Backbone as a chain_set.jsonl record, in Angstrom:
{"seq": "MPLAALPIESERLRLRLVETDDLPALLRIHAVDEVTRFLPYTTWTGIADAQAWYARAVARHEDGSALQFVIVEKATGEVVGTSLLFRFDTDSARAEVGYALGRPHWGRGFMHEALGALIGFAFGTLALRRLEAEVDPRNLASDRVLIRLGFTREGLLRQRWVAKGEAKDTHIYGLLRGEWSS", "coords": {"N": [[132.281, 121.973, 114.571], [128.562, 122.309, 116.862], [128.275, 119.197, 118.256], [127.446, 118.036, 120.875], [124.815, 117.942, 121.857], [124.171, 115.731, 120.232], [121.973, 112.478, 120.497], [119.476, 114.003, 118.254], [115.937, 114.356, 119.915], [112.614, 114.177, 119.708], [108.841, 113.732, 119.896], [108.694, 111.411, 119.552], [110.681, 110.284, 118.142], [113.929, 109.584, 117.097], [117.396, 111.532, 116.077], [120.159, 110.739, 114.945], [123.182, 110.773, 114.452], [124.531, 109.005, 110.679], [125.078, 105.221, 110.991], [127.729, 102.703, 110.233], [125.902, 100.211, 110.465], [123.719, 100.751, 110.269], [123.434, 100.696, 107.472], [122.066, 98.203, 106.061], [119.59, 98.424, 106.32], [118.87, 101.446, 105.546], [119.363, 100.926, 102.943], [116.657, 99.072, 102.656], [115.386, 101.321, 102.58], [116.082, 102.806, 100.952], [115.935, 101.754, 98.407], [113.235, 101.481, 96.563], [111.873, 102.895, 94.57], [109.169, 104.684, 94.768], [110.381, 106.193, 97.224], [112.444, 107.437, 96.205], [111.967, 108.462, 93.898], [111.872, 111.117, 93.269], [114.252, 112.191, 94.278], [117.837, 112.867, 94.188], [119.071, 111.183, 93.329], [119.47, 107.872, 92.069], [117.528, 105.104, 92.491], [118.435, 102.811, 94.618], [120.185, 99.88, 94.598], [121.601, 97.778, 95.3], [124.188, 96.53, 98.176], [126.504, 97.689, 97.383], [125.53, 100.145, 97.105], [124.588, 101.329, 99.19], [126.927, 101.341, 100.485], [128.825, 103.342, 98.761], [127.347, 105.697, 99.482], [127.413, 105.582, 102.32], [130.29, 105.801, 102.295], [130.6, 109.021, 100.883], [128.867, 110.006, 103.159], [130.263, 110.42, 105.291], [132.715, 111.244, 104.644], [132.076, 113.211, 104.259], [130.961, 114.136, 107.085], [133.292, 114.315, 108.392], [135.033, 116.583, 106.759], [133.109, 118.734, 107.553], [131.344, 119.591, 105.853], [128.397, 118.585, 106.322], [125.71, 117.923, 107.937], [124.766, 114.047, 107.966], [121.833, 112.002, 109.393], [120.135, 109.829, 110.722], [116.794, 108.589, 110.967], [115.698, 107.196, 113.442], [112.913, 105.634, 114.679], [111.674, 105.728, 118.086], [109.764, 103.54, 119.234], [110.473, 101.136, 118.463], [113.215, 101.178, 117.181], [113.814, 101.244, 114.753], [114.914, 102.11, 111.963], [114.322, 104.679, 109.824], [114.542, 107.089, 108.054], [115.85, 108.996, 106.676], [117.967, 112.319, 107.436], [119.133, 115.23, 107.372], [121.059, 118.091, 106.892], [123.194, 120.203, 105.526], [125.285, 121.916, 102.867], [126.288, 124.435, 104.029], [127.147, 127.592, 105.077], [128.4, 129.225, 106.325], [129.206, 132.213, 107.232], [127.397, 133.211, 106.165], [125.314, 131.927, 108.132], [124.148, 129.889, 107.115], [121.979, 126.981, 106.205], [121.301, 123.719, 104.27], [118.828, 121.516, 103.873], [117.685, 118.379, 103.344], [115.598, 115.654, 103.071], [114.039, 111.821, 103.592], [111.578, 109.151, 103.345], [110.986, 105.991, 104.35], [109.154, 104.325, 102.604], [107.046, 102.754, 103.959], [106.058, 103.977, 106.252], [105.18, 106.554, 105.43], [102.59, 109.159, 105.649], [102.254, 109.447, 108.964], [103.196, 111.189, 109.789], [105.755, 111.416, 110.186], [107.886, 112.298, 109.09], [107.163, 115.193, 109.288], [107.887, 115.685, 111.769], [110.208, 115.016, 112.529], [112.208, 116.718, 110.72], [111.252, 119.09, 112.086], [112.428, 119.028, 114.794], [115.258, 118.512, 113.757], [115.036, 121.074, 112.965], [115.028, 122.468, 115.115], [117.581, 122.089, 116.276], [119.169, 123.111, 114.073], [118.255, 125.931, 113.799], [119.137, 126.704, 117.222], [121.254, 124.921, 118.798], [123.046, 124.917, 116.646], [122.944, 127.836, 115.166], [122.118, 128.698, 113.231], [120.873, 130.645, 110.648], [119.475, 131.164, 108.828], [117.111, 128.965, 106.508], [117.382, 126.415, 104.041], [116.02, 124.277, 101.376], [115.47, 122.375, 98.816], [113.304, 121.543, 96.413], [111.278, 119.142, 94.121], [109.19, 120.001, 92.196], [107.092, 118.245, 91.321], [106.46, 117.006, 93.682], [104.374, 117.621, 95.871], [103.683, 115.903, 98.951], [106.302, 116.407, 100.141], [106.0, 119.497, 99.544], [103.903, 120.523, 101.234], [105.253, 119.408, 103.223], [106.966, 121.068, 104.135], [105.661, 123.387, 104.331], [104.329, 123.224, 106.21], [105.628, 123.567, 108.349], [106.891, 126.358, 107.863], [108.085, 127.087, 105.911], [108.407, 129.15, 103.412], [107.714, 129.365, 100.391], [110.042, 130.361, 97.678], [110.174, 130.585, 95.152], [110.883, 129.335, 91.602], [113.51, 127.456, 90.43], [114.174, 126.64, 87.214], [115.166, 123.89, 85.76], [117.091, 123.708, 87.181], [118.823, 121.399, 87.847], [120.372, 118.744, 86.824], [119.379, 115.378, 87.034], [119.067, 111.696, 87.427], [119.23, 111.378, 84.176], [117.544, 113.736, 83.402], [116.842, 117.284, 82.609], [116.224, 118.921, 85.519], [112.753, 121.15, 87.034], [113.174, 123.368, 89.9], [111.565, 124.328, 93.118], [112.471, 126.575, 94.962], [113.237, 126.675, 98.641], [112.623, 128.899, 101.911], [113.587, 129.196, 105.096], [113.653, 131.079, 108.167], [115.437, 131.944, 110.814], [113.896, 134.036, 112.613], [111.467, 133.469, 111.798], [110.486, 131.229, 112.655], [108.387, 128.718, 115.232], [108.995, 127.009, 117.757]], "CA": [[130.543, 122.079, 115.147], [128.757, 121.837, 118.473], [127.578, 118.114, 118.227], [127.368, 117.599, 122.248], [123.43, 118.449, 121.607], [123.077, 114.875, 119.811], [121.181, 112.493, 118.941], [118.423, 115.148, 118.967], [115.302, 113.905, 120.24], [111.239, 114.402, 119.698], [108.309, 112.927, 121.0], [108.184, 110.011, 119.372], [111.905, 110.255, 117.105], [115.522, 110.167, 117.531], [117.851, 111.951, 115.075], [121.677, 110.197, 115.173], [124.456, 110.425, 112.624], [124.662, 107.827, 110.348], [126.316, 104.627, 111.239], [127.606, 101.384, 109.417], [124.99, 99.3, 111.047], [121.997, 101.346, 109.273], [122.961, 100.275, 105.996], [120.815, 97.288, 105.612], [117.883, 99.423, 106.922], [118.669, 102.657, 104.566], [118.846, 100.092, 101.591], [115.353, 99.249, 102.403], [114.287, 102.139, 102.141], [116.349, 103.449, 99.495], [115.619, 100.83, 97.037], [111.82, 101.723, 96.797], [111.703, 103.646, 93.253], [108.503, 105.579, 95.249], [111.257, 106.559, 98.357], [113.888, 108.033, 95.28], [111.467, 109.351, 92.78], [112.707, 112.917, 93.008], [115.416, 112.528, 94.64], [118.495, 113.326, 92.972], [120.223, 110.05, 92.508], [118.719, 106.772, 91.262], [116.808, 104.34, 93.38], [120.109, 101.505, 95.657], [119.613, 97.992, 93.724], [122.317, 96.549, 96.349], [124.29, 97.27, 99.583], [127.526, 98.274, 97.038], [124.934, 101.786, 96.592], [124.779, 102.112, 100.483], [128.133, 101.611, 100.425], [129.15, 104.536, 98.622], [126.65, 106.735, 99.905], [128.29, 106.204, 103.307], [131.634, 106.582, 102.271], [130.599, 110.395, 101.086], [128.423, 110.899, 104.077], [131.476, 110.301, 106.524], [134.047, 111.948, 104.409], [131.775, 115.804, 104.619], [131.317, 114.515, 108.279], [135.131, 114.924, 108.224], [134.988, 117.871, 106.117], [131.86, 119.935, 108.029], [130.418, 120.053, 104.853], [126.842, 118.401, 106.22], [125.995, 116.454, 108.476], [123.97, 112.717, 107.675], [121.321, 111.929, 110.563], [119.141, 108.534, 110.243], [115.78, 108.941, 111.778], [115.416, 106.733, 114.628], [111.237, 105.238, 115.542], [111.824, 105.323, 119.438], [109.345, 102.875, 120.186], [110.952, 100.048, 118.164], [113.998, 101.349, 117.679], [113.583, 100.71, 113.583], [115.453, 103.331, 111.391], [112.342, 104.755, 109.369], [114.354, 107.581, 107.216], [117.073, 109.959, 107.048], [117.656, 113.783, 107.092], [120.438, 116.395, 106.394], [121.546, 119.424, 107.13], [124.567, 120.43, 104.159], [125.889, 122.719, 101.959], [126.459, 124.997, 105.141], [127.661, 128.49, 105.142], [129.176, 129.915, 107.92], [129.513, 133.594, 106.777], [125.809, 133.626, 105.974], [124.479, 130.961, 109.043], [122.998, 129.329, 106.537], [122.789, 125.428, 105.249], [120.265, 123.221, 103.344], [117.739, 120.145, 104.013], [117.309, 116.983, 102.935], [115.487, 114.669, 103.444], [113.792, 111.275, 102.875], [111.54, 108.549, 104.33], [110.909, 104.626, 104.216], [107.1, 104.258, 102.105], [106.014, 102.074, 105.067], [106.359, 105.181, 107.118], [104.461, 107.475, 105.137], [101.635, 109.528, 106.346], [102.407, 108.954, 110.35], [104.011, 112.325, 110.214], [107.26, 110.752, 110.751], [108.946, 113.703, 108.696], [107.051, 117.076, 110.025], [108.322, 115.92, 113.84], [111.86, 114.584, 112.488], [111.852, 117.567, 110.835], [110.886, 120.206, 113.245], [113.577, 118.633, 115.857], [116.525, 119.25, 112.924], [114.814, 122.757, 112.52], [115.256, 123.786, 116.4], [119.006, 122.288, 116.622], [119.873, 124.109, 113.579], [118.053, 127.554, 114.852], [119.163, 126.242, 118.592], [122.615, 124.409, 118.845], [124.363, 125.088, 115.18], [122.869, 128.919, 115.877], [121.798, 129.31, 112.508], [119.953, 132.214, 110.593], [118.46, 130.399, 107.447], [117.588, 127.356, 106.343], [116.581, 126.264, 102.852], [115.364, 123.383, 100.769], [115.605, 122.347, 97.024], [112.182, 120.439, 96.349], [111.199, 118.986, 92.997], [107.613, 120.395, 92.33], [105.976, 117.556, 91.541], [106.682, 116.333, 94.833], [103.347, 117.604, 96.871], [104.193, 115.41, 100.36], [106.991, 117.563, 100.517], [106.126, 121.247, 99.459], [103.141, 120.713, 102.088], [104.999, 119.208, 104.55], [107.756, 122.292, 104.474], [104.626, 124.852, 104.545], [103.87, 122.983, 107.589], [107.108, 123.974, 109.375], [106.527, 127.537, 108.049], [108.874, 127.549, 104.824], [107.923, 129.978, 102.494], [108.35, 129.032, 98.165], [110.672, 131.704, 97.602], [110.306, 130.815, 93.812], [111.209, 128.455, 90.763], [114.2, 127.742, 89.634], [114.189, 125.874, 85.722], [116.601, 123.28, 85.311], [118.221, 123.479, 87.95], [119.765, 120.362, 88.488], [120.533, 117.172, 85.961], [118.962, 114.111, 87.513], [118.689, 110.309, 86.378], [119.033, 111.923, 82.761], [116.533, 114.716, 82.829], [117.199, 118.5, 83.418], [114.861, 119.539, 86.681], [112.771, 122.39, 88.102], [113.141, 123.073, 91.621], [111.257, 124.966, 93.973], [113.299, 126.605, 96.008], [112.214, 127.167, 99.74], [113.474, 129.75, 102.568], [112.803, 129.633, 106.965], [114.54, 132.251, 109.048], [115.455, 131.416, 112.584], [112.926, 134.373, 113.55], [110.226, 132.485, 111.522], [110.362, 129.397, 113.516], [108.106, 128.515, 116.032], [109.232, 125.525, 117.652]], "C": [[129.932, 121.532, 116.034], [127.645, 120.333, 118.719], [127.551, 117.516, 119.608], [125.762, 117.221, 122.326], [122.736, 116.928, 120.803], [122.786, 113.413, 120.396], [120.346, 113.762, 120.007], [117.394, 114.504, 118.715], [113.824, 114.487, 119.957], [110.611, 113.757, 120.11], [108.639, 111.119, 120.831], [109.815, 109.342, 118.175], [112.773, 110.47, 117.555], [116.272, 110.504, 116.135], [119.725, 112.002, 115.24], [122.557, 110.35, 113.878], [124.33, 108.796, 112.315], [125.943, 106.988, 110.883], [126.339, 103.463, 110.247], [126.542, 100.094, 109.444], [123.836, 99.918, 110.44], [121.777, 101.015, 107.952], [122.563, 99.57, 105.399], [119.183, 98.268, 105.756], [117.622, 100.782, 105.937], [118.767, 101.629, 103.031], [117.877, 100.113, 101.553], [114.774, 100.392, 102.286], [114.548, 103.076, 100.998], [116.223, 102.834, 98.013], [114.538, 100.66, 96.67], [111.961, 103.415, 95.644], [110.825, 105.134, 93.431], [109.239, 106.648, 96.01], [112.14, 107.435, 97.309], [113.394, 108.977, 94.091], [111.956, 110.662, 92.183], [113.428, 113.036, 94.1], [116.837, 112.263, 93.453], [119.634, 112.368, 92.573], [119.584, 108.776, 92.352], [118.386, 106.007, 92.631], [118.408, 103.13, 93.616], [119.245, 100.186, 94.672], [120.702, 97.14, 94.32], [123.09, 97.692, 97.296], [125.876, 97.904, 98.514], [126.948, 100.163, 97.121], [124.889, 102.778, 97.931], [125.688, 102.274, 100.645], [128.765, 102.875, 100.544], [128.545, 105.624, 98.467], [126.984, 107.142, 101.325], [129.324, 107.011, 103.32], [131.245, 108.483, 101.854], [129.879, 110.931, 102.039], [129.516, 111.246, 105.289], [132.62, 111.36, 105.919], [132.863, 113.383, 104.125], [131.119, 115.667, 106.167], [132.055, 115.328, 108.366], [134.9, 116.306, 108.205], [134.261, 119.573, 106.999], [131.551, 119.877, 107.343], [128.853, 119.338, 104.675], [127.225, 117.551, 107.43], [124.368, 115.602, 108.682], [122.9, 112.023, 108.879], [120.342, 110.493, 109.779], [117.938, 109.181, 111.393], [115.377, 107.6, 112.59], [113.406, 106.388, 114.73], [111.607, 104.935, 116.852], [111.325, 104.178, 119.863], [109.8, 101.339, 119.539], [112.105, 100.105, 117.358], [114.846, 101.001, 115.649], [114.078, 102.271, 112.982], [114.253, 103.615, 109.683], [112.681, 105.953, 108.207], [115.552, 108.471, 107.714], [116.689, 111.43, 106.813], [119.404, 114.542, 107.036], [120.55, 117.241, 106.704], [123.129, 119.577, 106.52], [124.394, 121.86, 103.525], [125.749, 124.515, 103.128], [127.463, 125.967, 104.394], [127.576, 129.251, 106.317], [129.169, 131.182, 108.027], [127.879, 134.085, 107.007], [125.22, 132.738, 107.414], [123.865, 130.407, 108.238], [122.787, 127.864, 106.625], [121.06, 124.662, 104.99], [119.623, 121.476, 104.026], [117.733, 119.336, 103.263], [116.641, 116.082, 103.648], [114.616, 113.325, 102.663], [113.277, 109.736, 103.994], [111.022, 107.089, 103.999], [108.654, 104.571, 103.878], [106.476, 103.849, 103.464], [105.725, 103.553, 106.155], [105.634, 106.609, 106.551], [103.316, 107.756, 105.714], [101.486, 109.293, 107.854], [102.994, 110.212, 111.082], [105.4, 113.117, 111.394], [108.314, 112.483, 110.28], [108.569, 114.895, 109.154], [108.033, 117.235, 111.481], [109.854, 115.796, 113.415], [112.149, 116.139, 112.172], [111.954, 118.965, 111.3], [111.827, 119.974, 114.411], [114.687, 119.127, 115.521], [116.349, 120.372, 112.812], [115.434, 123.581, 113.625], [116.262, 122.832, 116.718], [119.481, 122.95, 115.221], [119.673, 125.668, 113.765], [119.121, 127.217, 116.287], [120.957, 125.848, 118.602], [123.089, 125.175, 117.455], [123.909, 127.114, 115.319], [122.809, 129.679, 114.84], [120.807, 130.382, 111.391], [118.973, 131.862, 109.665], [118.463, 128.88, 106.629], [116.574, 126.951, 104.849], [116.755, 124.501, 102.399], [114.813, 123.467, 99.269], [113.7, 121.059, 96.92], [111.973, 120.271, 94.739], [109.735, 119.513, 93.082], [106.567, 119.414, 92.099], [105.501, 116.874, 93.02], [105.859, 117.145, 95.958], [103.497, 117.677, 98.301], [105.193, 116.371, 100.375], [107.151, 118.753, 100.172], [105.194, 120.901, 100.768], [103.78, 120.695, 103.119], [106.145, 120.112, 105.248], [106.927, 123.533, 104.834], [104.076, 124.747, 105.399], [104.177, 123.777, 108.444], [107.311, 125.44, 108.875], [107.668, 128.562, 107.104], [108.08, 128.235, 104.211], [108.442, 129.821, 100.883], [109.19, 130.262, 98.008], [110.61, 131.716, 95.994], [110.528, 129.312, 92.904], [112.523, 128.753, 90.331], [113.999, 126.523, 88.423], [115.552, 125.414, 85.963], [117.479, 123.556, 85.971], [119.208, 122.618, 88.326], [119.92, 119.036, 87.6], [120.575, 115.975, 87.174], [118.751, 113.203, 87.178], [118.39, 110.912, 84.772], [118.328, 112.982, 82.619], [116.975, 115.781, 83.618], [115.367, 118.427, 84.128], [114.316, 120.537, 87.128], [113.331, 121.77, 88.904], [112.098, 124.361, 92.425], [112.022, 125.314, 95.16], [112.412, 127.296, 97.475], [113.114, 127.979, 101.225], [113.372, 129.361, 104.408], [113.876, 130.353, 107.329], [114.31, 131.504, 110.327], [114.028, 132.737, 113.234], [111.179, 134.673, 113.343], [109.738, 131.894, 112.241], [109.478, 129.359, 115.207], [108.428, 127.316, 116.3], [108.104, 125.107, 118.456]], "O": [[130.288, 120.399, 116.357], [126.523, 120.383, 119.222], [127.645, 116.29, 119.564], [125.482, 116.159, 122.882], [121.531, 116.724, 120.661], [123.82, 113.114, 120.992], [120.349, 114.195, 121.159], [117.342, 113.941, 117.622], [113.941, 115.711, 120.007], [111.126, 112.902, 120.832], [108.749, 110.139, 121.568], [109.889, 108.243, 117.624], [112.872, 111.367, 118.393], [115.91, 109.908, 115.12], [120.4, 112.983, 115.552], [122.461, 110.052, 112.687], [124.154, 107.818, 113.042], [127.089, 107.36, 111.136], [125.371, 103.169, 109.547], [126.447, 99.215, 108.587], [122.929, 99.14, 110.144], [120.723, 100.964, 107.319], [122.472, 99.78, 104.19], [118.104, 98.485, 105.205], [116.496, 101.15, 105.6], [118.003, 101.91, 102.108], [117.398, 100.88, 100.718], [113.616, 100.462, 101.874], [113.797, 103.797, 100.341], [116.375, 103.324, 96.894], [114.42, 99.506, 96.259], [112.096, 104.592, 95.977], [111.102, 106.21, 92.899], [109.012, 107.83, 95.75], [112.621, 108.389, 97.92], [114.01, 109.869, 93.506], [112.288, 111.053, 91.063], [113.246, 113.972, 94.879], [116.853, 111.712, 92.352], [120.639, 112.53, 91.88], [118.556, 109.04, 92.976], [118.931, 106.295, 93.697], [119.202, 102.831, 92.724], [118.11, 99.875, 94.314], [120.816, 95.961, 93.986], [122.947, 98.913, 97.362], [126.421, 98.794, 99.166], [127.691, 101.143, 97.175], [125.007, 103.997, 98.055], [125.913, 103.415, 101.05], [129.152, 103.466, 101.552], [128.859, 106.484, 97.643], [126.973, 108.3, 101.743], [129.543, 108.115, 103.817], [131.715, 109.259, 102.686], [129.926, 112.157, 102.142], [129.482, 112.232, 106.026], [133.269, 112.136, 106.621], [133.269, 114.487, 103.764], [130.726, 116.713, 106.683], [131.947, 116.553, 108.42], [134.655, 117.061, 109.146], [134.614, 120.751, 107.049], [130.464, 120.331, 107.701], [128.182, 119.339, 103.643], [128.201, 116.909, 107.817], [123.323, 116.022, 109.18], [123.607, 111.174, 109.423], [120.025, 110.33, 108.601], [118.122, 109.964, 112.324], [114.489, 106.969, 112.015], [112.766, 107.427, 114.894], [111.941, 103.756, 116.97], [111.962, 103.551, 120.71], [109.432, 100.361, 120.189], [112.236, 99.093, 116.669], [116.002, 100.661, 115.396], [113.696, 103.344, 113.448], [113.709, 102.863, 108.874], [111.784, 106.18, 107.395], [116.028, 108.581, 108.843], [115.658, 111.842, 106.281], [120.496, 114.133, 106.641], [119.413, 117.435, 107.135], [124.098, 119.071, 107.084], [123.499, 122.682, 103.722], [125.111, 125.505, 102.768], [128.279, 125.649, 103.53], [126.673, 129.729, 107.005], [129.111, 131.491, 109.217], [127.37, 134.952, 107.717], [124.218, 133.385, 107.718], [122.683, 130.311, 108.566], [123.68, 127.385, 107.323], [119.985, 125.047, 105.45], [120.282, 120.576, 104.546], [117.803, 119.767, 102.112], [117.02, 115.715, 104.761], [114.399, 113.421, 101.455], [113.936, 109.264, 104.921], [110.417, 107.201, 102.933], [107.596, 104.694, 104.495], [105.563, 104.478, 103.999], [104.632, 103.556, 106.721], [105.585, 107.619, 107.252], [102.788, 106.841, 106.347], [100.364, 108.847, 108.095], [103.224, 110.388, 112.279], [105.764, 113.963, 112.21], [109.018, 113.293, 110.883], [109.433, 115.72, 109.454], [108.595, 118.18, 112.033], [110.678, 116.503, 113.996], [112.329, 116.884, 113.135], [112.721, 119.813, 110.844], [111.981, 120.995, 115.081], [115.319, 119.903, 116.239], [117.345, 121.043, 112.54], [116.027, 124.658, 113.557], [115.933, 122.423, 117.831], [120.571, 123.477, 115.447], [120.583, 126.492, 113.861], [120.189, 127.793, 116.08], [121.766, 126.745, 118.363], [123.575, 126.289, 117.651], [124.921, 127.731, 115.653], [123.143, 130.864, 114.857], [119.792, 130.773, 111.968], [117.796, 132.219, 109.717], [119.335, 128.075, 106.302], [115.371, 127.168, 104.699], [117.464, 123.687, 102.992], [114.049, 124.267, 98.729], [113.407, 119.994, 97.463], [112.438, 121.159, 94.024], [109.156, 119.388, 94.161], [105.411, 119.547, 92.499], [104.414, 116.372, 93.305], [106.49, 117.405, 96.983], [103.5, 118.716, 98.961], [104.73, 117.452, 100.739], [108.245, 119.289, 100.352], [105.952, 121.03, 101.73], [103.496, 121.459, 104.042], [106.372, 120.085, 106.458], [107.353, 124.494, 105.475], [103.312, 125.626, 105.797], [103.485, 124.51, 109.151], [108.123, 125.965, 109.637], [108.027, 129.736, 107.196], [106.887, 128.001, 104.402], [109.522, 130.209, 100.437], [108.627, 131.288, 98.387], [110.959, 132.763, 95.448], [110.35, 128.244, 93.491], [112.859, 129.868, 89.932], [113.639, 125.425, 88.848], [116.599, 126.007, 86.224], [118.632, 123.686, 85.561], [120.222, 122.902, 88.962], [119.234, 118.148, 88.105], [121.485, 115.736, 87.968], [117.964, 113.342, 86.242], [117.253, 110.819, 84.307], [118.408, 113.39, 81.461], [117.376, 115.692, 84.778], [114.224, 118.163, 83.754], [115.102, 121.223, 87.782], [113.791, 120.635, 89.027], [112.186, 125.455, 91.867], [112.209, 124.589, 96.137], [111.434, 128.044, 97.499], [114.236, 127.552, 101.496], [112.147, 129.444, 104.487], [114.976, 130.219, 106.793], [113.408, 130.771, 110.734], [113.291, 132.399, 114.16], [110.277, 135.307, 113.891], [108.546, 131.963, 112.538], [109.955, 129.925, 116.19], [108.297, 126.439, 115.446], [107.895, 123.909, 118.65]]}, "num_chains": 1, "name": "protein.A"}
C-alpha cells in the first residue's frame, strides 16, 4: 500500500497512523457511551481495552487489511477521533470507511473534514474505485455526514450485525470515485 503520502492533511486536521502513545487519548474518546453507542464494540473501561484495540490495529496494518488513523487537531495537537479504511478488496478496488469522534468535538465539522481528506487519499493515492460505509439507522449524525460527502444510501441490511448482544440493522452507503468532488 502506498503510504508515502502520509500523513493526510486538511485545513484544521492531520490524519496519521495510530501510535501506542495515542492510547490515553483514545481511551478518553472510547470510554464515553455516547461515542460508542452505535459502534460494534463496547465502551472501553480501561487501558487494557485500548491496548487490545491497538494490537488488532497493528496486526491489520501489518497484514494490509486496514489502515487505522487518528485524527489530530493541528492547532492543539490533540487526538480528537479516529478514522479507518478496511475490508480492502484489491480486485474490485474498494474498501470500507469507519470513524469515531470524541464527544467534546461534535458539531465542529471535524468528521466531515477528516473524512473528506480520507476520501481524497483513498481515491487518489490508493486509486480505489468505490468506498462503502455501514451505519446504524439510528445514527442520524453519521447519516448526515455521509450524505453531505456525496455517499448514496444504497439500502438497508436487516439484522446485519450482532453487537452488544443485539442483532442490528445497518444502512449501506456507497461512493464511487467518479462521484467524488474534492
